[in-house]
Structures are given as C-alpha cells and as structure tokens.
All heavy atoms as TSV, in Angstrom:
chain	resi	resn	atom	element	x	y	z
A	1	ASP	N	N	-8.047	3.388	-2.290
A	1	ASP	CA	C	-8.354	2.392	-1.281
A	1	ASP	C	C	-7.151	1.478	-1.019
A	1	ASP	O	O	-6.899	1.101	0.112
A	1	ASP	CB	C	-9.555	1.553	-1.697
A	1	ASP	CG	C	-10.859	2.350	-1.671
A	1	ASP	OD1	O	-10.907	3.423	-1.031
A	1	ASP	OD2	O	-11.823	1.904	-2.308
A	2	ALA	N	N	-6.437	1.109	-2.080
A	2	ALA	CA	C	-5.299	0.195	-1.924
A	2	ALA	C	C	-4.175	0.819	-1.106
A	2	ALA	O	O	-3.538	0.136	-0.313
A	2	ALA	CB	C	-4.775	-0.234	-3.289
A	3	VAL	N	N	-3.923	2.102	-1.274
A	3	VAL	CA	C	-2.849	2.773	-0.533
A	3	VAL	C	C	-3.176	2.822	0.955
A	3	VAL	O	O	-2.293	2.690	1.795
A	3	VAL	CB	C	-2.593	4.187	-1.101
A	3	VAL	CG1	C	-1.619	4.961	-0.247
A	3	VAL	CG2	C	-2.065	4.093	-2.530
A	4	ALA	N	N	-4.431	2.984	1.305
A	4	ALA	CA	C	-4.844	3.087	2.707
A	4	ALA	C	C	-5.083	1.730	3.374
A	4	ALA	O	O	-5.203	1.654	4.593
A	4	ALA	CB	C	-6.116	3.925	2.805
A	5	ALA	N	N	-5.135	0.658	2.600
A	5	ALA	CA	C	-5.452	-0.669	3.144
A	5	ALA	C	C	-4.358	-1.170	4.085
A	5	ALA	O	O	-3.186	-0.834	3.928
A	5	ALA	CB	C	-5.634	-1.656	1.992
A	6	PRO	N	N	-4.733	-1.999	5.081
A	6	PRO	CA	C	-3.740	-2.607	5.974
A	6	PRO	C	C	-2.771	-3.467	5.170
A	6	PRO	O	O	-3.154	-4.100	4.188
A	6	PRO	CB	C	-4.575	-3.479	6.908
A	6	PRO	CG	C	-5.960	-2.958	6.800
A	6	PRO	CD	C	-6.096	-2.384	5.428
A	7	ARG	N	N	-1.510	-3.494	5.595
A	7	ARG	CA	C	-0.463	-4.194	4.834
A	7	ARG	C	C	0.058	-5.416	5.563
A	7	ARG	O	O	0.123	-5.475	6.783
A	7	ARG	CB	C	0.693	-3.235	4.583
A	7	ARG	CG	C	0.271	-2.072	3.749
A	7	ARG	CD	C	1.447	-1.185	3.380
A	7	ARG	NE	N	0.927	-0.069	2.629
A	7	ARG	CZ	C	1.079	1.190	2.969
A	7	ARG	NH1	N	1.790	1.498	4.008
A	7	ARG	NH2	N	0.547	2.143	2.243
A	8	ALA	N	N	0.495	-6.374	4.770
A	8	ALA	CA	C	1.182	-7.564	5.263
A	8	ALA	C	C	2.299	-7.877	4.282
A	8	ALA	O	O	2.213	-7.557	3.098
A	8	ALA	CB	C	0.217	-8.737	5.365
A	9	TRP	N	N	3.374	-8.497	4.782
A	9	TRP	CA	C	4.539	-8.766	3.959
A	9	TRP	C	C	5.254	-9.996	4.498
A	9	TRP	O	O	5.299	-10.200	5.714
A	9	TRP	CB	C	5.472	-7.550	4.004
A	9	TRP	CG	C	6.547	-7.576	2.964
A	9	TRP	CD1	C	7.864	-7.887	3.160
A	9	TRP	CD2	C	6.418	-7.274	1.575
A	9	TRP	NE1	N	8.551	-7.810	1.979
A	9	TRP	CE2	C	7.678	-7.428	0.981
A	9	TRP	CE3	C	5.351	-6.900	0.773
A	9	TRP	CZ2	C	7.914	-7.214	-0.366
A	9	TRP	CZ3	C	5.589	-6.687	-0.566
A	9	TRP	CH2	C	6.848	-6.831	-1.118
A	10	PRO	N	N	5.858	-10.818	3.643
A	10	PRO	CA	C	6.616	-11.968	4.140
A	10	PRO	C	C	7.771	-11.520	5.041
A	10	PRO	O	O	8.483	-10.577	4.720
A	10	PRO	CB	C	7.158	-12.618	2.860
A	10	PRO	CG	C	6.272	-12.117	1.760
A	10	PRO	CD	C	5.826	-10.755	2.180
A	11	ALA	N	N	7.938	-12.180	6.179
A	11	ALA	CA	C	9.030	-11.876	7.101
A	11	ALA	C	C	10.286	-12.580	6.599
A	11	ALA	O	O	10.321	-13.807	6.519
A	11	ALA	CB	C	8.685	-12.334	8.506
A	12	PRO	N	N	11.321	-11.816	6.241
A	12	PRO	CA	C	12.529	-12.418	5.676
A	12	PRO	C	C	13.145	-13.489	6.574
A	12	PRO	O	O	13.352	-13.276	7.759
A	12	PRO	CB	C	13.487	-11.227	5.531
A	12	PRO	CG	C	12.617	-10.019	5.554
A	12	PRO	CD	C	11.426	-10.378	6.396
A	13	GLY	N	N	13.397	-14.663	5.996
A	13	GLY	CA	C	14.109	-15.737	6.685
A	13	GLY	C	C	13.333	-16.473	7.754
A	13	GLY	O	O	13.879	-17.355	8.403
A	14	THR	N	N	12.068	-16.154	7.973
A	14	THR	CA	C	11.324	-16.821	9.045
A	14	THR	C	C	10.201	-17.703	8.534
A	14	THR	O	O	9.682	-18.530	9.276
A	14	THR	CB	C	10.694	-15.782	10.001
A	14	THR	OG1	O	9.675	-15.069	9.306
A	14	THR	CG2	C	11.729	-14.821	10.537
A	15	GLY	N	N	9.772	-17.504	7.305
A	15	GLY	CA	C	8.632	-18.234	6.787
A	15	GLY	C	C	7.314	-17.710	7.314
A	15	GLY	O	O	6.266	-18.280	7.050
A	16	GLY	N	N	7.372	-16.616	8.066
A	16	GLY	CA	C	6.153	-16.029	8.617
A	16	GLY	C	C	5.765	-14.764	7.873
A	16	GLY	O	O	6.236	-14.489	6.772
A	17	ILE	N	N	4.882	-13.999	8.504
A	17	ILE	CA	C	4.345	-12.795	7.895
A	17	ILE	C	C	4.426	-11.639	8.881
A	17	ILE	O	O	4.091	-11.798	10.057
A	17	ILE	CB	C	2.869	-13.006	7.493
A	17	ILE	CG1	C	2.758	-14.152	6.477
A	17	ILE	CG2	C	2.257	-11.729	6.933
A	17	ILE	CD1	C	1.342	-14.588	6.197
A	18	LEU	N	N	4.867	-10.472	8.407
A	18	LEU	CA	C	4.785	-9.228	9.176
A	18	LEU	C	C	3.476	-8.569	8.768
A	18	LEU	O	O	3.165	-8.484	7.577
A	18	LEU	CB	C	5.947	-8.287	8.832
A	18	LEU	CG	C	7.346	-8.788	9.125
A	18	LEU	CD1	C	8.377	-7.798	8.588
A	18	LEU	CD2	C	7.527	-8.991	10.613
A	19	ALA	N	N	2.677	-8.116	9.732
A	19	ALA	CA	C	1.375	-7.547	9.396
A	19	ALA	C	C	1.029	-6.389	10.319
A	19	ALA	O	O	1.305	-6.432	11.521
A	19	ALA	CB	C	0.293	-8.614	9.492
A	20	GLU	N	N	0.420	-5.371	9.723
A	20	GLU	CA	C	-0.113	-4.268	10.519
A	20	GLU	C	C	-1.310	-4.798	11.309
A	20	GLU	O	O	-1.907	-5.812	10.928
A	20	GLU	CB	C	-0.507	-3.112	9.606
A	20	GLU	CG	C	0.704	-2.481	8.948
A	20	GLU	CD	C	0.349	-1.372	7.965
A	20	GLU	OE1	O	-0.828	-1.253	7.562
A	20	GLU	OE2	O	1.266	-0.619	7.598
A	21	PRO	N	N	-1.672	-4.148	12.426
A	21	PRO	CA	C	-2.726	-4.695	13.303
A	21	PRO	C	C	-4.012	-5.094	12.599
A	21	PRO	O	O	-4.551	-6.178	12.870
A	21	PRO	CB	C	-2.980	-3.548	14.291
A	21	PRO	CG	C	-1.687	-2.796	14.340
A	21	PRO	CD	C	-1.129	-2.892	12.949
A	22	GLU	N	N	-4.523	-4.282	11.693
A	22	GLU	CA	C	-5.778	-4.601	11.018
A	22	GLU	C	C	-5.653	-5.835	10.129
A	22	GLU	O	O	-6.607	-6.568	9.926
A	22	GLU	CB	C	-6.262	-3.412	10.186
A	22	GLU	CG	C	-6.583	-2.172	11.006
A	22	GLU	CD	C	-5.350	-1.318	11.298
A	22	GLU	OE1	O	-4.244	-1.625	10.788
A	22	GLU	OE2	O	-5.481	-0.353	12.043
A	23	ALA	N	N	-4.465	-6.060	9.564
A	23	ALA	CA	C	-4.252	-7.219	8.699
A	23	ALA	C	C	-3.932	-8.466	9.516
A	23	ALA	O	O	-4.276	-9.576	9.115
A	23	ALA	CB	C	-3.124	-6.941	7.709
A	24	ALA	N	N	-3.263	-8.299	10.664
A	24	ALA	CA	C	-2.851	-9.452	11.469
A	24	ALA	C	C	-4.044	-10.290	11.909
A	24	ALA	O	O	-3.972	-11.524	11.909
A	24	ALA	CB	C	-2.060	-8.978	12.684
A	25	ALA	N	N	-5.145	-9.648	12.266
A	25	ALA	CA	C	-6.325	-10.383	12.733
A	25	ALA	C	C	-6.879	-11.313	11.657
A	25	ALA	O	O	-7.347	-12.409	11.964
A	25	ALA	CB	C	-7.396	-9.403	13.182
A	26	THR	N	N	-6.809	-10.906	10.414
A	26	THR	CA	C	-7.359	-11.736	9.335
A	26	THR	C	C	-6.390	-12.817	8.866
A	26	THR	O	O	-6.800	-13.740	8.179
A	26	THR	CB	C	-7.767	-10.874	8.129
A	26	THR	OG1	O	-6.610	-10.234	7.607
A	26	THR	CG2	C	-8.797	-9.831	8.520
A	27	LEU	N	N	-5.115	-12.709	9.232
A	27	LEU	CA	C	-4.110	-13.660	8.758
A	27	LEU	C	C	-3.773	-14.757	9.758
A	27	LEU	O	O	-3.081	-15.705	9.411
A	27	LEU	CB	C	-2.827	-12.916	8.385
A	27	LEU	CG	C	-2.937	-11.989	7.185
A	27	LEU	CD1	C	-1.673	-11.147	7.062
A	27	LEU	CD2	C	-3.167	-12.780	5.928
A	28	SER	N	N	-4.210	-14.647	10.998
A	28	SER	CA	C	-3.871	-15.642	12.018
A	28	SER	C	C	-4.253	-17.039	11.563
A	28	SER	O	O	-5.359	-17.262	11.075
A	28	SER	CB	C	-4.579	-15.311	13.330
A	28	SER	OG	O	-4.084	-14.103	13.834
A	29	GLY	N	N	-3.315	-17.977	11.713
A	29	GLY	CA	C	-3.562	-19.370	11.352
A	29	GLY	C	C	-3.480	-19.664	9.866
A	29	GLY	O	O	-3.932	-20.705	9.426
A	30	THR	N	N	-2.893	-18.768	9.082
A	30	THR	CA	C	-2.792	-19.014	7.639
A	30	THR	C	C	-1.420	-19.571	7.295
A	30	THR	O	O	-1.123	-20.691	7.636
A	30	THR	CB	C	-3.086	-17.732	6.834
A	30	THR	OG1	O	-2.191	-16.699	7.243
A	30	THR	CG2	C	-4.515	-17.272	7.035
A	31	ALA	N	N	-0.596	-18.816	6.637
A	31	ALA	CA	C	0.683	-19.296	6.103
A	31	ALA	C	C	1.846	-19.019	7.049
A	31	ALA	O	O	2.727	-18.238	6.755
A	31	ALA	CB	C	0.935	-18.650	4.747
A	32	GLY	N	N	1.872	-19.654	8.192
A	32	GLY	CA	C	2.981	-19.483	9.123
A	32	GLY	C	C	2.675	-18.460	10.193
A	32	GLY	O	O	1.593	-17.879	10.237
A	33	PRO	N	N	3.666	-18.229	11.080
A	33	PRO	CA	C	3.445	-17.294	12.182
A	33	PRO	C	C	3.267	-15.850	11.690
A	33	PRO	O	O	3.918	-15.423	10.747
A	33	PRO	CB	C	4.706	-17.433	13.028
A	33	PRO	CG	C	5.736	-17.988	12.114
A	33	PRO	CD	C	4.998	-18.798	11.086
A	34	VAL	N	N	2.371	-15.134	12.340
A	34	VAL	CA	C	2.111	-13.735	12.005
A	34	VAL	C	C	2.657	-12.873	13.124
A	34	VAL	O	O	2.303	-13.044	14.288
A	34	VAL	CB	C	0.594	-13.469	11.836
A	34	VAL	CG1	C	0.337	-11.999	11.565
A	34	VAL	CG2	C	0.029	-14.327	10.710
A	35	ARG	N	N	3.547	-11.962	12.773
A	35	ARG	CA	C	4.114	-11.019	13.751
A	35	ARG	C	C	3.506	-9.648	13.486
A	35	ARG	O	O	3.670	-9.090	12.409
A	35	ARG	CB	C	5.631	-10.960	13.630
A	35	ARG	CG	C	6.239	-10.012	14.625
A	35	ARG	CD	C	7.755	-10.118	14.612
A	35	ARG	NE	N	8.288	-8.895	15.175
A	35	ARG	CZ	C	9.245	-8.177	14.659
A	35	ARG	NH1	N	9.837	-8.577	13.547
A	35	ARG	NH2	N	9.652	-7.079	15.228
A	36	GLN	N	N	2.819	-9.129	14.479
A	36	GLN	CA	C	2.173	-7.830	14.324
A	36	GLN	C	C	3.190	-6.713	14.516
A	36	GLN	O	O	3.969	-6.725	15.451
A	36	GLN	CB	C	1.052	-7.688	15.349
A	36	GLN	CG	C	0.253	-6.419	15.180
A	36	GLN	CD	C	-0.961	-6.389	16.083
A	36	GLN	OE1	O	-1.696	-7.377	16.152
A	36	GLN	NE2	N	-1.160	-5.292	16.772
A	37	VAL	N	N	3.188	-5.766	13.573
A	37	VAL	CA	C	4.054	-4.588	13.642
A	37	VAL	C	C	3.170	-3.352	13.516
A	37	VAL	O	O	2.080	-3.406	12.952
A	37	VAL	CB	C	5.137	-4.592	12.536
A	37	VAL	CG1	C	6.116	-5.741	12.731
A	37	VAL	CG2	C	4.515	-4.665	11.153
A	38	GLU	N	N	3.623	-2.239	14.055
A	38	GLU	CA	C	2.832	-1.004	14.016
A	38	GLU	C	C	2.559	-0.543	12.590
A	38	GLU	O	O	1.452	-0.169	12.249
A	38	GLU	CB	C	3.539	0.099	14.808
A	38	GLU	CG	C	2.740	1.373	14.931
A	38	GLU	CD	C	1.431	1.194	15.704
A	38	GLU	OE1	O	1.400	0.350	16.614
A	38	GLU	OE2	O	0.464	1.889	15.378
A	39	ALA	N	N	3.608	-0.535	11.761
A	39	ALA	CA	C	3.456	-0.089	10.366
A	39	ALA	C	C	4.546	-0.729	9.520
A	39	ALA	O	O	5.627	-1.040	10.011
A	39	ALA	CB	C	3.541	1.423	10.266
A	40	LEU	N	N	4.276	-0.907	8.245
A	40	LEU	CA	C	5.246	-1.492	7.323
A	40	LEU	C	C	5.825	-0.467	6.358
A	40	LEU	O	O	6.310	-0.815	5.301
A	40	LEU	CB	C	4.597	-2.630	6.522
A	40	LEU	CG	C	4.436	-3.930	7.287
A	40	LEU	CD1	C	3.627	-4.926	6.481
A	40	LEU	CD2	C	5.779	-4.517	7.646
A	41	GLY	N	N	5.765	0.787	6.705
A	41	GLY	CA	C	6.346	1.809	5.848
A	41	GLY	C	C	5.292	2.653	5.161
A	41	GLY	O	O	4.103	2.539	5.430
A	42	ARG	N	N	5.749	3.498	4.270
A	42	ARG	CA	C	4.872	4.422	3.553
A	42	ARG	C	C	4.988	4.167	2.058
A	42	ARG	O	O	5.980	3.614	1.586
A	42	ARG	CB	C	5.259	5.870	3.834
A	42	ARG	CG	C	5.372	6.231	5.297
A	42	ARG	CD	C	3.996	6.272	5.954
A	42	ARG	NE	N	4.064	6.710	7.334
A	42	ARG	CZ	C	4.080	5.900	8.373
A	42	ARG	NH1	N	4.057	4.600	8.204
A	42	ARG	NH2	N	4.120	6.379	9.593
A	43	THR	N	N	3.992	4.611	1.328
A	43	THR	CA	C	4.014	4.437	-0.122
A	43	THR	C	C	3.345	5.624	-0.801
A	43	THR	O	O	2.743	6.461	-0.146
A	43	THR	CB	C	3.317	3.118	-0.536
A	43	THR	OG1	O	3.545	2.876	-1.902
A	43	THR	CG2	C	1.834	3.183	-0.257
A	44	ALA	N	N	3.479	5.688	-2.083
A	44	ALA	CA	C	2.783	6.676	-2.902
A	44	ALA	C	C	2.416	5.974	-4.200
A	44	ALA	O	O	3.039	4.981	-4.582
A	44	ALA	CB	C	3.667	7.874	-3.184
A	45	LEU	N	N	1.400	6.477	-4.856
A	45	LEU	CA	C	0.933	5.824	-6.075
A	45	LEU	C	C	0.653	6.873	-7.137
A	45	LEU	O	O	0.050	7.906	-6.850
A	45	LEU	CB	C	-0.359	5.044	-5.788
A	45	LEU	CG	C	-1.050	4.421	-6.985
A	45	LEU	CD1	C	-0.279	3.188	-7.436
A	45	LEU	CD2	C	-2.470	4.068	-6.653
A	46	ILE	N	N	1.113	6.597	-8.343
A	46	ILE	CA	C	0.773	7.417	-9.500
A	46	ILE	C	C	0.233	6.473	-10.565
A	46	ILE	O	O	0.858	5.469	-10.893
A	46	ILE	CB	C	1.996	8.168	-10.061
A	46	ILE	CG1	C	2.544	9.126	-9.019
A	46	ILE	CG2	C	1.615	8.912	-11.331
A	46	ILE	CD1	C	3.840	9.778	-9.420
A	47	HIS	N	N	-0.944	6.793	-11.086
A	47	HIS	CA	C	-1.570	5.970	-12.124
A	47	HIS	C	C	-1.938	6.880	-13.284
A	47	HIS	O	O	-2.569	7.917	-13.092
A	47	HIS	CB	C	-2.819	5.281	-11.592
A	47	HIS	CG	C	-3.578	4.559	-12.657
A	47	HIS	ND1	N	-3.158	3.361	-13.180
A	47	HIS	CD2	C	-4.705	4.881	-13.323
A	47	HIS	CE1	C	-4.013	2.974	-14.110
A	47	HIS	NE2	N	-4.962	3.885	-14.227
A	48	CYS	N	N	-1.534	6.493	-14.481
A	48	CYS	CA	C	-1.841	7.293	-15.666
A	48	CYS	C	C	-2.646	6.480	-16.674
A	48	CYS	O	O	-2.334	5.321	-16.930
A	48	CYS	CB	C	-0.559	7.772	-16.342
A	48	CYS	SG	S	0.408	8.892	-15.304
A	49	ASP	N	N	-3.689	7.102	-17.215
A	49	ASP	CA	C	-4.468	6.534	-18.313
A	49	ASP	C	C	-4.141	7.335	-19.565
A	49	ASP	O	O	-4.451	8.518	-19.634
A	49	ASP	CB	C	-5.978	6.646	-18.037
A	49	ASP	CG	C	-6.440	5.676	-16.977
A	49	ASP	OD1	O	-5.914	4.552	-16.937
A	49	ASP	OD2	O	-7.320	6.043	-16.190
A	50	TRP	N	N	-3.497	6.715	-20.513
A	50	TRP	CA	C	-3.134	7.389	-21.760
A	50	TRP	C	C	-3.611	6.528	-22.914
A	50	TRP	O	O	-3.436	5.317	-22.906
A	50	TRP	CB	C	-1.626	7.562	-21.887
A	50	TRP	CG	C	-1.044	8.543	-20.950
A	50	TRP	CD1	C	-1.285	8.658	-19.608
A	50	TRP	CD2	C	-0.112	9.566	-21.249
A	50	TRP	NE1	N	-0.571	9.669	-19.065
A	50	TRP	CE2	C	0.169	10.251	-20.054
A	50	TRP	CE3	C	0.514	9.968	-22.415
A	50	TRP	CZ2	C	1.046	11.319	-19.999
A	50	TRP	CZ3	C	1.390	11.032	-22.351
A	50	TRP	CH2	C	1.651	11.702	-21.156
A	51	ASP	N	N	-4.193	7.163	-23.879
A	51	ASP	CA	C	-4.501	6.439	-25.103
A	51	ASP	C	C	-3.794	7.149	-26.255
A	51	ASP	O	O	-3.069	8.104	-26.064
A	51	ASP	CB	C	-6.015	6.304	-25.324
A	51	ASP	CG	C	-6.718	7.636	-25.527
A	51	ASP	OD1	O	-6.061	8.630	-25.871
A	51	ASP	OD2	O	-7.950	7.676	-25.349
A	52	ARG	N	N	-4.010	6.690	-27.440
A	52	ARG	CA	C	-3.297	7.269	-28.588
A	52	ARG	C	C	-3.901	8.594	-29.044
A	52	ARG	O	O	-3.351	9.267	-29.879
A	52	ARG	CB	C	-3.258	6.274	-29.736
A	52	ARG	CG	C	-2.461	5.049	-29.379
A	52	ARG	CD	C	-2.358	4.117	-30.574
A	52	ARG	NE	N	-1.763	2.861	-30.201
A	52	ARG	CZ	C	-0.470	2.620	-30.170
A	52	ARG	NH1	N	0.378	3.564	-30.494
A	52	ARG	NH2	N	-0.017	1.441	-29.829
A	53	GLY	N	N	-5.031	8.964	-28.482
A	53	GLY	CA	C	-5.665	10.233	-28.820
A	53	GLY	C	C	-5.274	11.320	-27.835
A	53	GLY	O	O	-4.146	11.390	-27.372
A	54	GLU	N	N	-6.221	12.137	-27.494
A	54	GLU	CA	C	-5.972	13.254	-26.591
A	54	GLU	C	C	-6.308	12.954	-25.139
A	54	GLU	O	O	-6.128	13.796	-24.276
A	54	GLU	CB	C	-6.787	14.475	-27.060
A	54	GLU	CG	C	-6.310	15.037	-28.379
A	54	GLU	CD	C	-4.876	15.562	-28.300
A	54	GLU	OE1	O	-4.522	16.212	-27.297
A	54	GLU	OE2	O	-4.104	15.302	-29.240
A	55	ASN	N	N	-6.824	11.764	-24.872
A	55	ASN	CA	C	-7.212	11.428	-23.510
A	55	ASN	C	C	-5.991	11.029	-22.693
A	55	ASN	O	O	-5.455	9.944	-22.854
A	55	ASN	CB	C	-8.240	10.287	-23.503
A	55	ASN	CG	C	-9.519	10.673	-24.184
A	55	ASN	OD1	O	-9.955	11.805	-24.062
A	55	ASN	ND2	N	-10.114	9.740	-24.902
A	56	ARG	N	N	-5.571	11.931	-21.842
A	56	ARG	CA	C	-4.418	11.674	-20.981
A	56	ARG	C	C	-4.749	12.184	-19.583
A	56	ARG	O	O	-5.088	13.346	-19.413
A	56	ARG	CB	C	-3.184	12.398	-21.497
A	56	ARG	CG	C	-2.775	11.958	-22.865
A	56	ARG	CD	C	-1.606	12.751	-23.358
A	56	ARG	NE	N	-1.272	12.331	-24.706
A	56	ARG	CZ	C	-0.355	12.906	-25.441
A	56	ARG	NH1	N	0.318	13.932	-24.974
A	56	ARG	NH2	N	-0.109	12.460	-26.649
A	57	SER	N	N	-4.643	11.328	-18.622
A	57	SER	CA	C	-4.880	11.764	-17.252
A	57	SER	C	C	-4.035	10.932	-16.298
A	57	SER	O	O	-3.787	9.753	-16.525
A	57	SER	CB	C	-6.359	11.642	-16.887
A	57	SER	OG	O	-6.751	10.283	-16.878
A	58	CYS	N	N	-3.580	11.583	-15.252
A	58	CYS	CA	C	-2.822	10.910	-14.199
A	58	CYS	C	C	-3.418	11.298	-12.854
A	58	CYS	O	O	-3.960	12.393	-12.699
A	58	CYS	CB	C	-1.347	11.305	-14.231
A	58	CYS	SG	S	-0.462	10.725	-15.682
A	59	ARG	N	N	-3.282	10.415	-11.904
A	59	ARG	CA	C	-3.773	10.686	-10.564
A	59	ARG	C	C	-2.732	10.207	-9.569
A	59	ARG	O	O	-2.175	9.120	-9.713
A	59	ARG	CB	C	-5.073	9.931	-10.347
A	59	ARG	CG	C	-5.750	10.252	-9.051
A	59	ARG	CD	C	-7.018	9.461	-8.956
A	59	ARG	NE	N	-6.853	8.592	-7.795
A	59	ARG	CZ	C	-7.846	8.180	-7.043
A	59	ARG	NH1	N	-9.060	8.494	-7.347
A	59	ARG	NH2	N	-7.619	7.437	-6.013
A	60	GLY	N	N	-2.449	11.012	-8.573
A	60	GLY	CA	C	-1.513	10.647	-7.527
A	60	GLY	C	C	-2.227	10.516	-6.199
A	60	GLY	O	O	-3.197	11.225	-5.933
A	61	VAL	N	N	-1.748	9.591	-5.380
A	61	VAL	CA	C	-2.331	9.385	-4.060
A	61	VAL	C	C	-1.198	9.288	-3.048
A	61	VAL	O	O	-0.236	8.532	-3.244
A	61	VAL	CB	C	-3.171	8.091	-4.021
A	61	VAL	CG1	C	-3.747	7.867	-2.637
A	61	VAL	CG2	C	-4.271	8.132	-5.056
A	62	ALA	N	N	-1.296	10.060	-1.961
A	62	ALA	CA	C	-0.317	10.003	-0.879
A	62	ALA	C	C	-0.818	9.048	0.209
A	62	ALA	O	O	-2.017	8.907	0.423
A	62	ALA	CB	C	-0.106	11.392	-0.294
A	63	ASP	N	N	0.089	8.390	0.885
A	63	ASP	CA	C	-0.245	7.460	1.955
A	63	ASP	C	C	-0.830	8.221	3.149
A	63	ASP	O	O	-0.191	9.129	3.668
A	63	ASP	CB	C	1.018	6.709	2.384
A	63	ASP	CG	C	0.729	5.489	3.218
A	63	ASP	OD1	O	-0.274	5.485	3.954
A	63	ASP	OD2	O	1.519	4.535	3.143
A	64	PRO	N	N	-2.023	7.855	3.609
A	64	PRO	CA	C	-2.605	8.556	4.749
A	64	PRO	C	C	-1.855	8.299	6.059
A	64	PRO	O	O	-2.070	8.995	7.040
A	64	PRO	CB	C	-4.041	8.017	4.814
A	64	PRO	CG	C	-3.988	6.710	4.131
A	64	PRO	CD	C	-2.915	6.835	3.078
A	65	ARG	N	N	-0.934	7.328	6.080
A	65	ARG	CA	C	-0.154	7.058	7.281
A	65	ARG	C	C	0.913	8.123	7.529
A	65	ARG	O	O	1.440	8.224	8.609
A	65	ARG	CB	C	0.538	5.699	7.163
A	65	ARG	CG	C	-0.404	4.530	7.136
A	65	ARG	CD	C	0.384	3.293	6.677
A	65	ARG	NE	N	-0.427	2.115	6.615
A	65	ARG	CZ	C	-1.203	1.775	5.600
A	65	ARG	NH1	N	-1.279	2.548	4.541
A	65	ARG	NH2	N	-1.907	0.677	5.627
A	66	GLY	N	N	1.271	8.861	6.499
A	66	GLY	CA	C	2.331	9.857	6.625
A	66	GLY	C	C	1.819	11.258	6.366
A	66	GLY	O	O	0.625	11.528	6.437
A	67	ALA	N	N	2.737	12.127	6.032
A	67	ALA	CA	C	2.384	13.526	5.780
A	67	ALA	C	C	2.686	13.877	4.330
A	67	ALA	O	O	3.153	14.962	4.025
A	67	ALA	CB	C	3.164	14.430	6.724
A	68	GLY	N	N	2.433	12.943	3.421
A	68	GLY	CA	C	2.745	13.150	2.011
A	68	GLY	C	C	1.752	14.052	1.315
A	68	GLY	O	O	0.719	14.442	1.867
A	69	LEU	N	N	2.071	14.396	0.096
A	69	LEU	CA	C	1.235	15.265	-0.719
A	69	LEU	C	C	1.201	14.720	-2.136
A	69	LEU	O	O	2.229	14.348	-2.685
A	69	LEU	CB	C	1.807	16.688	-0.718
A	69	LEU	CG	C	1.143	17.686	-1.658
A	69	LEU	CD1	C	-0.266	17.987	-1.187
A	69	LEU	CD2	C	1.966	18.961	-1.706
A	70	ALA	N	N	0.012	14.646	-2.701
A	70	ALA	CA	C	-0.145	14.249	-4.104
A	70	ALA	C	C	-0.857	15.383	-4.823
A	70	ALA	O	O	-1.882	15.864	-4.370
A	70	ALA	CB	C	-0.953	12.961	-4.214
A	71	VAL	N	N	-0.285	15.835	-5.942
A	71	VAL	CA	C	-0.837	16.962	-6.683
A	71	VAL	C	C	-0.977	16.574	-8.137
A	71	VAL	O	O	-0.061	15.987	-8.725
A	71	VAL	CB	C	0.100	18.197	-6.568
A	71	VAL	CG1	C	-0.440	19.347	-7.374
A	71	VAL	CG2	C	0.286	18.595	-5.114
A	72	ALA	N	N	-2.098	16.920	-8.746
A	72	ALA	CA	C	-2.299	16.684	-10.169
A	72	ALA	C	C	-2.075	18.002	-10.900
A	72	ALA	O	O	-2.579	19.045	-10.482
A	72	ALA	CB	C	-3.702	16.168	-10.434
A	73	ILE	N	N	-1.319	17.948	-11.972
A	73	ILE	CA	C	-1.058	19.138	-12.783
A	73	ILE	C	C	-1.581	18.866	-14.185
A	73	ILE	O	O	-1.231	17.869	-14.798
A	73	ILE	CB	C	0.450	19.451	-12.843
A	73	ILE	CG1	C	0.974	19.713	-11.443
A	73	ILE	CG2	C	0.713	20.626	-13.784
A	73	ILE	CD1	C	2.476	19.860	-11.378
A	74	GLU	N	N	-2.431	19.742	-14.658
A	74	GLU	CA	C	-2.973	19.587	-16.007
A	74	GLU	C	C	-2.242	20.523	-16.941
A	74	GLU	O	O	-1.881	21.626	-16.576
A	74	GLU	CB	C	-4.471	19.918	-16.012
A	74	GLU	CG	C	-5.270	18.934	-15.193
A	74	GLU	CD	C	-6.747	19.218	-15.256
A	74	GLU	OE1	O	-7.189	19.823	-16.260
A	74	GLU	OE2	O	-7.445	18.847	-14.324
A	75	ARG	N	N	-2.022	20.054	-18.157
A	75	ARG	CA	C	-1.362	20.920	-19.137
A	75	ARG	C	C	-2.212	21.046	-20.367
A	75	ARG	O	O	-3.115	20.365	-20.607
A	75	ARG	CB	C	0.011	20.425	-19.511
A	75	ARG	CG	C	0.028	18.982	-19.979
A	75	ARG	CD	C	1.386	18.571	-20.411
A	75	ARG	NE	N	1.142	17.509	-21.401
A	75	ARG	CZ	C	1.970	17.203	-22.331
A	75	ARG	NH1	N	3.094	17.818	-22.428
A	75	ARG	NH2	N	1.705	16.251	-23.168
C-alpha cells in the first residue's frame, strides 16, 4: 500500500511542497505552497523478516507507476 500511495516531498529552496495530484488535494493550506506535479519518481521496496531460527522471508514490491518487477526466490 505504501509504494502505491500518492507522494509528497519538500520543494527544495522554496519552503513549499511538491505533490502528486491525489496528495495535493489533501495538503492545500498546510505547510506552505503546494505545487502539483504529475509524478515524483519511482521506487521499489524489499522487506525481510529474519529471526535467529529458521524463519526467513523477504518480499519485494515494484512501483505500480512504472514497469518494474518484483520476484521472490525461496531457497
């Protein structure tokens, strides 16, 4: 869910915020001017749960905004 969520980021040197359209609507009138941009880039996420026993698992998620691929390999 976090990878697919609308993004916002501080606008360098302006004191405002760069925001994707879905995020811009919720940020209007908050911490400075909001400049709406089409997209703020792409990301990927890998999360691993490891304990000291045999329980080891990782999950990858590709950004739905792009054409990425996430694959899990079990050993």
